[in-house]
C-alpha positions in Angstrom: 48.7 -9.3 -59.0 48.7 -10.4 -62.6 49.9 -13.9 -63.5 53.6 -13.7 -64.0 55.4 -15.4 -66.8 57.9 -18.1 -65.8 60.1 -16.2 -63.3 61.5 -16.0 -59.8 60.1 -13.5 -57.3 63.0 -11.2 -58.4 63.4 -11.5 -62.2 66.9 -11.4 -63.4 68.9 -11.4 -66.7 72.5 -11.3 -67.7 72.7 -7.5 -67.2 70.8 -7.6 -64.0 67.3 -6.4 -62.9 65.2 -3.3 -63.8 62.0 -2.2 -62.3 59.7 -0.2 -64.7 56.5 1.4 -63.4 53.6 1.9 -65.7 54.9 -0.8 -68.1 51.6 -2.0 -69.6 51.6 0.1 -72.8 53.0 3.1 -74.7 56.4 4.4 -73.4 56.5 2.0 -70.5 56.2 -1.0 -72.8 58.9 0.4 -75.1 61.2 0.9 -72.2 60.7 -2.7 -71.0 61.4 -4.1 -74.4 64.5 -2.0 -74.9 65.9 -3.0 -71.5 65.1 -6.7 -72.1 66.9 -6.4 -75.5 70.0 -5.4 -73.5 69.8 -8.2 -71.0 67.7 -7.0 -68.1 65.3 -9.1 -66.1 62.1 -7.0 -65.5 59.9 -6.2 -62.6 56.9 -4.4 -64.3 54.0 -2.6 -62.6 50.6 -1.6 -63.8 47.5 0.0 -62.1 44.6 -1.2 -64.2 46.0 -2.9 -67.3 47.1 -6.3 -66.0 46.6 -8.3 -69.2 48.5 -5.6 -71.2 51.3 -5.8 -68.6 51.5 -9.6 -69.0 51.7 -9.0 -72.8 54.6 -6.5 -72.2 56.4 -9.2 -70.2 55.8 -11.8 -72.9 57.1 -9.5 -75.6 60.1 -8.5 -73.6 61.1 -12.1 -73.0 60.8 -12.7 -76.8 62.7 -9.6 -77.6 65.5 -10.6 -75.3 65.6 -14.1 -76.8 66.1 -12.6 -80.2 69.0 -10.6 -78.9 70.6 -13.7 -77.4 69.6 -13.2 -73.8 67.5 -15.3 -71.4 65.6 -13.0 -69.1 62.8 -13.3 -66.6 59.8 -10.9 -66.2 57.0 -10.5 -63.8 54.0 -8.1 -63.4 52.6 -6.6 -60.2 49.7 -4.2 -59.6 50.8 -0.9 -58.0 48.6 2.2 -57.4 51.0 5.0 -56.8 48.2 7.2 -55.5 48.3 5.0 -52.4 51.6 5.8 -50.7 51.1 2.9 -48.1 50.7 0.5 -51.0 53.9 1.9 -52.7 55.9 1.5 -49.5 54.6 -2.1 -49.0 55.5 -3.0 -52.6 59.0 -1.6 -52.1 59.5 -3.7 -49.0 58.3 -6.8 -50.7 60.6 -6.2 -53.6 63.6 -5.6 -51.3 62.8 -8.8 -49.4 62.5 -10.8 -52.7 65.8 -9.5 -53.9 67.4 -11.3 -50.9 70.6 -9.3 -51.2 70.7 -9.3 -55.0 71.1 -5.9 -56.7 68.4 -3.8 -58.4 70.3 -2.2 -61.3 67.7 0.3 -62.7 64.5 1.9 -61.3 62.5 3.6 -64.1 59.7 5.8 -62.8 57.6 5.9 -65.9 54.1 5.7 -64.4 52.2 9.0 -64.5 48.8 10.5 -64.3 48.2 12.9 -67.2 45.1 14.9 -66.3 43.8 18.3 -67.0 42.0 20.5 -64.4 40.4 23.8 -65.5 41.6 26.7 -63.4 38.8 27.7 -61.0 37.8 24.1 -60.4 41.0 22.8 -58.9 40.5 21.1 -55.5 43.2 20.4 -52.9 42.8 16.7 -53.5 43.7 17.1 -57.2 47.0 18.6 -56.3 47.7 16.2 -53.5 46.8 13.1 -55.5 49.0 14.2 -58.4 51.9 14.7 -56.0 51.4 11.2 -54.5 51.6 9.6 -57.9 54.5 11.7 -59.4 56.6 12.6 -56.4 55.8 11.0 -53.0 55.4 7.3 -54.0 58.4 7.4 -56.3 60.4 9.0 -53.5 59.3 6.2 -51.1 60.1 3.5 -53.6 63.5 4.9 -54.3 64.4 5.3 -50.6 63.3 1.8 -49.7 65.1 0.2 -52.7 68.3 2.2 -52.2 70.2 -0.7 -50.6 69.5 -2.9 -53.7 70.4 0.0 -56.1 73.7 0.6 -54.3 74.6 -3.0 -54.8 74.4 -2.7 -58.6 77.4 -3.9 -60.6 76.6 -1.7 -63.6 79.4 0.6 -64.8 78.8 3.9 -63.0 76.5 2.2 -60.5 72.7 1.7 -60.3 70.5 4.1 -62.2 67.2 5.8 -61.4 65.3 7.6 -64.1 62.3 9.9 -63.6 60.0 11.5 -66.1 59.1 15.1 -65.9 57.5 17.2 -68.8 59.0 19.8 -71.1 56.2 22.2 -70.0 57.5 22.0 -66.4 60.8 23.4 -67.7 60.1 25.9 -70.5 56.6 27.2 -70.6 53.4 26.9 -68.6 50.4 25.2 -70.1 46.8 26.3 -69.1 44.6 23.7 -67.7 47.3 21.4 -66.3 48.3 23.2 -63.0 48.2 20.1 -60.6 50.0 17.9 -63.2 52.8 20.5 -64.0 53.3 21.4 -60.4 54.0 17.7 -59.7 56.2 17.4 -62.8 58.3 20.4 -61.7 58.7 18.8 -58.3 60.0 15.6 -60.0 63.0 17.6 -61.4 63.8 18.8 -57.9 63.4 15.3 -56.5 65.9 14.0 -59.1 68.4 16.6 -58.2 68.0 15.9 -54.5 68.2 12.1 -54.9 71.3 12.5 -57.1 73.1 13.9 -54.0 71.5 11.6 -51.5 72.4 8.4 -53.4 75.8 9.4 -54.7 78.3 8.0 -55.5 76.9 4.5 -55.9 73.7 5.5 -57.8 73.1 7.9 -60.6 69.8 9.7 -60.9 68.4 11.1 -64.2 65.3 12.9 -65.3 63.7 12.9 -68.8 61.5 15.7 -69.9 59.4 14.7 -73.0 57.5 16.9 -75.3 55.0 15.0 -77.4 56.2 11.4 -77.3 53.1 9.7 -78.7 50.0 11.8 -78.8 47.6 11.6 -75.9 44.5 9.7 -76.8 41.9 11.8 -78.4 44.2 14.8 -79.3 42.3 16.8 -82.0 44.1 17.3 -85.3 44.1 21.1 -85.1 45.9 20.8 -81.7 48.5 18.5 -83.2 49.1 20.8 -86.1 49.6 23.8 -83.7 52.0 21.9 -81.6 54.1 20.6 -84.5 54.2 24.2 -85.9 56.1 25.1 -82.8 58.4 22.1 -82.9 61.6 22.6 -84.9 61.9 18.9 -85.9 58.3 19.0 -87.1 57.0 15.7 -85.7 56.1 13.9 -82.5 58.6 11.7 -80.9 58.2 7.9 -80.6 58.0 5.6 -77.7 61.1 3.8 -79.1 63.1 7.1 -79.1 62.2 7.7 -75.4 63.1 4.1 -74.5 66.5 4.5 -76.2 67.2 7.6 -74.1 66.3 5.7 -71.0 68.6 2.9 -72.0 71.4 5.4 -72.7 71.0 7.0 -69.3 70.9 3.6 -67.6 73.9 2.0 -69.3 76.0 4.7 -70.9 75.6 8.0 -69.0 78.1 6.9 -66.3 79.4 10.4 -65.4 76.0 12.2 -65.3 73.6 12.6 -62.4 70.9 15.0 -61.3 70.3 16.5 -64.8 67.1 16.8 -66.7 67.3 15.8 -70.4 64.7 17.1 -72.8 63.3 14.9 -75.6 61.0 17.3 -77.3 62.2 17.8 -80.9 63.3 21.3 -79.9 59.8 22.4 -78.8 61.1 24.1 -75.7 63.1 26.5 -77.9 59.9 28.2 -79.2 
């Protein structure tokens, strides 16, 4: 466990508490800052980037302070490939809540990996499903009592992340990843029914929101040529969508919302 900033075991803020997985950098950090700005205390998880997660927590507390809120934040290591670890983390979190609500659960953590067809092993598919589907399901199931106790308008919110390629068009070289991301959308629909009416469940399907590290320029140009808005999205834009789904989409549940600049249209 990374050293937490000044905080209780269950960080709170004037808006409540949000748990964001994979919060050390990129979109996860942007989500944490956006939610802190709107008054949420933050439980943040990371797998290997403990120092970066602590920096996210520090930045989130500062961002909240600038917006006039006093929030707490804490970081915890969590490897979603280990389903037993995910279950244990959920039980510890529920115990630390001590009857207080968990208002938002943002399943941002992901494992973006390519696997050439012809070399895919069963373990590749199974591990990807543990990270993207099985552990998030177990976390949500265990934390359901705290989510149901949320006082947010519309009830507690769960947000999953899929991928626009899991909706609109297949992508060679990413079969285990996209199989799992397709299952994420089914999981969101299923949990929307299981957790109704007290908890809303949403799914976000990004196109390019920040380029993966090492993306060659010709690849970027080819992708943007098929994107009607002509640019990649930003982490801030994704975070604002998560905030909207959490706080404002009070009569929506079970849907998958694309944030892809129209890329799925071509």
